[in-house]
C-alpha positions as MATLAB code, in Angstrom:
seq = 'MFKALLLEKDADGFRAGVTDIDESRLPAAGDVLVQPAWSTLNYKDGLALTNRSPVVRNWPMVPGIDGAGTVLESRHPDWQPGDRFVHNGWGVGETHWGCLAARARLKGDWLVKLPAAFTPRQAMAIGTAGYTAMLCVLALERHGLQAGDGEVLVTGATGGVGSVAIALLSKLGHRVVAASGKTHETDYLTHLGASAVIDRAELGAPGKPLQKERWAAVVDAVGSHTLVNALAQVRYGGVVAACGLAQGFDLPGTVMPFILRGVTLAGIDSVMAPRALREQAWGRLASDLDPALLETMVEEVPLEGAIAAARRLMDGQVRGRVVVRI';
ca = [
     -14.972   15.217  -21.584;
     -11.861   13.504  -19.476;
      -9.983   10.473  -20.223;
     -10.850    7.906  -17.670;
     -10.470    3.743  -17.164;
     -13.923    2.546  -16.945;
     -14.467   -0.862  -15.842;
     -17.867   -2.166  -16.849;
     -20.128   -5.630  -15.542;
     -23.262   -6.786  -17.238;
     -25.023   -9.400  -19.220;
     -22.248   -9.213  -22.118;
     -19.046   -9.774  -18.948;
     -16.511   -8.136  -17.610;
     -14.652   -5.027  -19.591;
     -12.056   -2.874  -19.131;
     -10.676    0.385  -21.034;
      -9.949    4.001  -21.660;
     -12.462    6.114  -22.329;
     -13.589    9.844  -22.872;
     -16.313   10.322  -20.076;
     -18.943   13.730  -19.990;
     -17.957   15.387  -16.560;
     -21.700   15.272  -15.644;
     -21.195   11.669  -15.058;
     -19.069   12.164  -12.121;
     -20.307   10.912   -8.528;
     -22.629   13.548   -7.013;
     -21.269   12.412   -3.498;
     -18.025   14.734   -2.916;
     -17.709   18.292   -2.119;
     -14.053   18.607   -4.275;
     -13.465   18.180   -7.663;
      -9.797   17.274   -8.679;
      -7.374   17.332  -11.571;
      -5.511   13.794  -10.394;
      -1.962   13.987  -12.516;
      -0.571   10.493  -11.119;
      -2.442    7.534   -9.681;
      -0.774    4.004   -8.734;
      -1.530    0.139   -8.821;
      -2.011   -1.062   -5.768;
      -3.477   -4.837   -5.104;
      -6.594   -3.916   -4.837;
      -6.462   -2.239   -8.349;
      -4.966   -5.353   -9.860;
      -8.094   -7.237   -8.139;
     -10.333   -4.436   -9.651;
      -9.013   -4.192  -12.846;
      -8.302   -8.141  -13.796;
     -11.737   -8.962  -12.246;
     -10.169  -11.678  -10.337;
     -12.075  -10.638   -6.924;
     -15.161   -8.957   -6.170;
     -13.535   -5.846   -5.006;
     -16.179   -3.270   -7.087;
     -19.256   -2.852   -5.569;
     -21.227   -0.644   -7.990;
     -21.084   -1.061  -11.827;
     -19.567    0.812  -13.937;
     -16.949    2.204  -12.116;
     -13.570    3.938  -12.426;
     -10.836    2.560  -10.238;
      -7.831    4.107   -8.648;
      -7.447    4.054   -4.764;
      -4.779    6.649   -4.997;
      -4.582    9.567   -6.637;
      -2.491   12.948   -6.612;
      -2.894   16.314   -8.013;
      -4.367   19.551   -7.918;
      -8.036   20.664   -6.823;
     -10.216   22.489   -9.154;
     -13.238   23.693   -7.743;
     -14.230   23.282   -3.891;
     -17.094   23.574   -1.792;
     -15.136   22.104    1.357;
     -13.504   24.587    3.810;
     -10.067   23.182    3.874;
      -9.538   23.109    0.456;
      -9.092   25.859   -2.749;
      -8.155   25.548   -6.151;
      -4.870   24.871   -6.687;
      -4.155   22.806   -3.603;
      -2.222   19.816   -3.981;
      -3.722   16.860   -2.914;
      -2.968   13.167   -1.891;
      -5.939   10.502   -1.566;
      -5.842    7.049   -0.599;
      -8.661    4.687    0.279;
     -11.802    5.534    1.372;
     -13.493    2.836   -0.286;
     -13.049    4.678   -3.788;
     -12.266    2.704   -6.568;
     -14.824    0.296   -5.098;
     -17.914    1.791   -4.575;
     -17.011    5.750   -5.355;
     -15.488    6.190   -8.497;
     -11.375    6.884   -8.496;
      -8.640    8.398   -9.640;
      -7.364    6.095  -12.091;
      -8.771    9.255  -14.532;
      -7.949   13.413  -15.732;
     -11.355   13.861  -12.949;
     -12.702   12.908   -9.627;
     -14.894   14.347   -7.156;
     -14.331   13.593   -3.807;
     -14.836   14.389   -0.244;
     -12.388   16.873    1.075;
     -12.483   15.077    4.838;
     -10.726   12.332    2.395;
      -7.855   14.204    1.309;
      -4.468   14.925    2.735;
      -2.084   17.794    1.729;
       0.486   17.065   -0.146;
       3.945   17.400    1.659;
       5.892   19.882    0.161;
       8.695   17.109    0.190;
       7.193   15.294   -3.084;
       5.792   15.753   -6.230;
       2.592   14.301   -6.940;
       4.101   11.554   -9.006;
       6.736   10.883   -5.709;
       3.671   10.562   -3.881;
       2.017    8.026   -5.956;
       5.556    6.362   -6.041;
       4.778    5.841   -2.057;
       0.722    5.539   -2.665;
      -1.140    3.408   -0.230;
       1.262    0.825   -0.176;
       3.878    3.552    1.356;
       1.697    4.811    3.596;
       0.536    1.673    4.828;
       4.060    0.785    5.260;
       4.374    3.846    7.388;
       1.297    2.903    9.377;
       3.258   -0.212   10.337;
       6.218    1.462   11.503;
       4.240    3.723   13.871;
       2.770    0.948   15.277;
       6.227   -0.981   16.138;
       6.980    2.696   17.295;
       4.207    3.183   19.916;
       5.158   -0.301   21.215;
       7.934    0.602   21.814;
      10.598   -0.027   19.203;
      13.581    1.085   18.895;
      16.941    1.025   16.705;
      19.264   -1.760   18.166;
      16.345   -3.865   19.830;
      16.692   -6.911   17.441;
      16.159   -7.805   13.574;
      12.804   -6.704   11.802;
      11.350   -9.301    9.656;
       9.763   -7.642    6.662;
       7.805  -10.200    4.421;
       6.367   -9.601    1.084;
      10.066   -7.785    0.627;
       9.469   -7.351   -3.024;
       6.284   -5.794   -3.121;
       5.216   -2.129   -2.466;
       4.421   -2.039    1.227;
       8.104   -4.414    1.493;
       9.902   -2.410   -0.051;
       9.152    0.950    1.146;
       9.042   -0.849    4.594;
      12.375   -1.726    4.433;
      14.084    1.731    2.836;
      12.133    3.698    6.418;
      13.380    0.961    8.578;
      16.599    1.018    7.801;
      16.502    4.727    7.344;
      15.551    4.597   10.999;
      18.912    2.858   11.851;
      16.957   -0.853   12.188;
      18.592   -4.353   10.923;
      16.332   -5.654    8.458;
      15.708   -8.893    7.183;
      13.635   -9.307    4.051;
      11.998  -12.174    3.320;
      11.059  -12.609   -0.635;
      10.443  -15.653   -3.004;
      12.253  -13.895   -5.336;
      15.792  -14.583   -4.676;
      17.037  -12.815   -8.002;
      15.917   -9.656   -6.587;
      18.900   -9.922   -3.757;
      20.734   -7.049   -4.900;
      17.790   -4.928   -5.136;
      16.318   -5.783   -1.435;
      19.600   -4.872   -0.129;
      19.969   -1.831   -2.311;
      16.466   -0.783   -0.362;
      18.782   -1.504    3.340;
      18.091   -5.460    4.219;
      20.980   -6.239    5.756;
      19.754  -10.060    4.722;
      17.224  -11.775    2.589;
      15.840  -15.479    3.461;
      13.542  -17.277    0.975;
      10.130  -17.165    1.715;
       9.482  -20.657    1.947;
      11.032  -20.718    5.473;
       8.184  -19.248    6.473;
       5.102  -20.125    3.996;
       4.423  -23.858    5.646;
       2.706  -25.265    8.906;
       5.231  -24.893   11.678;
       5.252  -25.460   15.402;
       3.412  -22.909   17.271;
       6.585  -21.621   19.347;
      10.158  -21.630   17.615;
      13.647  -20.154   18.225;
      13.283  -16.682   19.012;
      14.707  -13.962   16.495;
      12.493  -11.059   15.451;
      12.287   -7.706   17.798;
       9.334   -7.164   15.592;
       7.907   -7.949   11.838;
       5.916   -6.055    9.107;
       3.821   -8.545    7.466;
       2.088   -8.623    4.512;
       1.454  -11.944    3.397;
      -1.121  -13.601    6.368;
      -1.563  -17.239    6.502;
       1.366  -19.792    7.726;
       3.761  -17.200    7.114;
       2.110  -14.648    9.601;
       1.611  -17.585   12.007;
       5.304  -18.277   11.852;
       6.837  -14.816   12.411;
       4.613  -14.701   15.446;
       5.743  -18.194   16.466;
       9.766  -16.341   16.035;
       9.233  -13.237   17.608;
      10.982  -12.218   20.566;
       9.607  -12.003   24.262;
       7.610   -8.878   23.950;
       7.895   -7.947   20.361;
       5.374   -6.870   18.107;
       3.836   -7.800   14.381;
       2.199   -5.224   12.266;
       0.135   -7.372    9.582;
      -1.642   -5.330    6.926;
      -1.833   -7.520    4.099;
      -2.723  -11.141    3.528;
      -1.095  -11.994   -0.030;
      -0.825  -16.162    0.790;
      -4.126  -15.848    2.415;
      -6.529  -14.194    5.112;
      -6.470  -17.407    7.510;
      -4.936  -17.380   10.272;
      -3.501  -21.028   11.111;
      -1.955  -20.998   14.377;
      -2.112  -21.006   18.606;
      -2.239  -18.477   20.995;
       1.000  -19.730   22.381;
       2.929  -16.915   21.385;
       0.378  -14.241   22.617;
       0.287  -15.856   26.299;
       4.055  -17.485   26.631;
       6.017  -14.708   25.000;
       3.445  -11.199   25.352;
       3.544  -10.957   21.740;
       1.925   -8.263   20.061;
      -0.649   -8.434   17.337;
      -0.846   -4.818   15.704;
      -3.869   -5.272   12.814;
      -2.744   -2.054   10.365;
      -5.940   -0.843    8.098;
      -4.989    1.726    6.207;
      -8.395    2.229    4.013;
     -10.341    4.175    6.675;
      -7.695    5.527    8.810;
      -8.828    8.600   10.517;
      -7.234   11.863    9.239;
      -4.723   12.729   11.482;
      -2.790    9.734   11.505;
      -2.702   10.393    7.403;
      -1.126   13.315    8.127;
       0.938   11.916   10.720;
       2.059    9.384    8.160;
       2.435   11.453    5.284;
       4.861   13.552    7.626;
       7.114   10.911    8.714;
       6.869    9.862    4.992;
       8.427   13.532    3.921;
      11.016   13.088    6.558;
      12.082    9.863    6.791;
      11.676    8.638    3.285;
      14.950    9.130    1.164;
      13.244   10.400   -2.301;
      15.876    8.939   -4.275;
      15.612    5.548   -3.156;
      11.940    5.916   -3.694;
      12.977    6.187   -7.398;
      14.596    2.705   -7.403;
      11.497    1.311   -6.759;
       9.346    2.873   -9.290;
       7.705    1.369  -12.663;
       6.160    4.132  -14.745;
       3.322    3.714  -17.364;
       0.761    5.706  -19.144;
      -2.736    5.591  -18.428;
      -3.801    3.241  -21.214;
      -1.026    0.898  -19.959;
      -2.778    0.741  -16.703;
      -4.423   -2.792  -17.478;
      -1.862   -4.766  -18.700;
       0.143   -3.407  -15.589;
      -2.659   -4.402  -13.276;
      -2.234   -8.001  -14.768;
       1.140   -8.735  -14.564;
       0.884   -7.237  -10.672;
      -1.733   -9.885   -9.767;
       0.930  -12.696  -11.538;
       3.757  -11.895   -9.638;
       5.473   -9.783  -12.033;
       6.124   -6.377  -10.563;
       8.591   -5.346   -8.254;
       7.991   -2.663   -5.710;
       5.700   -0.079   -7.308;
       4.107    1.078  -10.805;
       3.069    4.961  -11.454;
       0.146    6.009  -13.474;
       0.599    8.800  -15.127;
      -2.894   10.482  -15.959;
];
């Protein structure tokens, strides 16, 4: 038996709670049995735990798209008992039982070796949000962005993606401007490395299809009008890495930034990213993210506190990252 957060939905409605589960109930699909020591709450986890969106496809479900801990048993050639792993995405917590539990059976091809620079707790302080932020930075660099090219805008700045993106970009020598609706968090954002903070209201309403050129690049976790306005303000030849839809999944804009200023919109997917790219991202996180700065982003909760924390996350009351102690 092991402790797990179990989601159920049937004729009696939706239920979420921590319970004891027999190991025999773990999904058969998967060639590695792991013991997650830590998990975390991402936006998608929040949707699942609060039942605010049809994220979960199979019921009952153990949520938790992220996990870090130790391999217990393995039939995969790359993994041996005792190895430390980190897991992000791959539909876990949606179609396959996840890591908000003391046991999980996963596919070895989904796992990445935990970098020696990080403890399992630090890896979950990064989680999918921080790993996605690194994917965004890699996309900007592939486009040619270099330190000194100009201001880089980060939207959704107090969220997990935004917080890690600011820390990464600042350490890499970029001048970062953070957009946030939480004006009381200015000190937090400047401590992470933001050179300036603007009110998200400047970007959140419909605007002109082309606006004054300002940003050399953008990391956007918001979508909708915010993304459209950011595109309209990107300098000639600039790039926007889009990875989220906190404001909405619509794109109510025009092609003008693309055909008149040569702007590039780079889509970032963290869920199904190939293993080689994941390993590159985690390697860069190990070298480019200050662990001490990471700790300032973290709130820790026990497994029993994950449901309440998920509600706060969905209500916009969480800053940075929530790590869950299994």
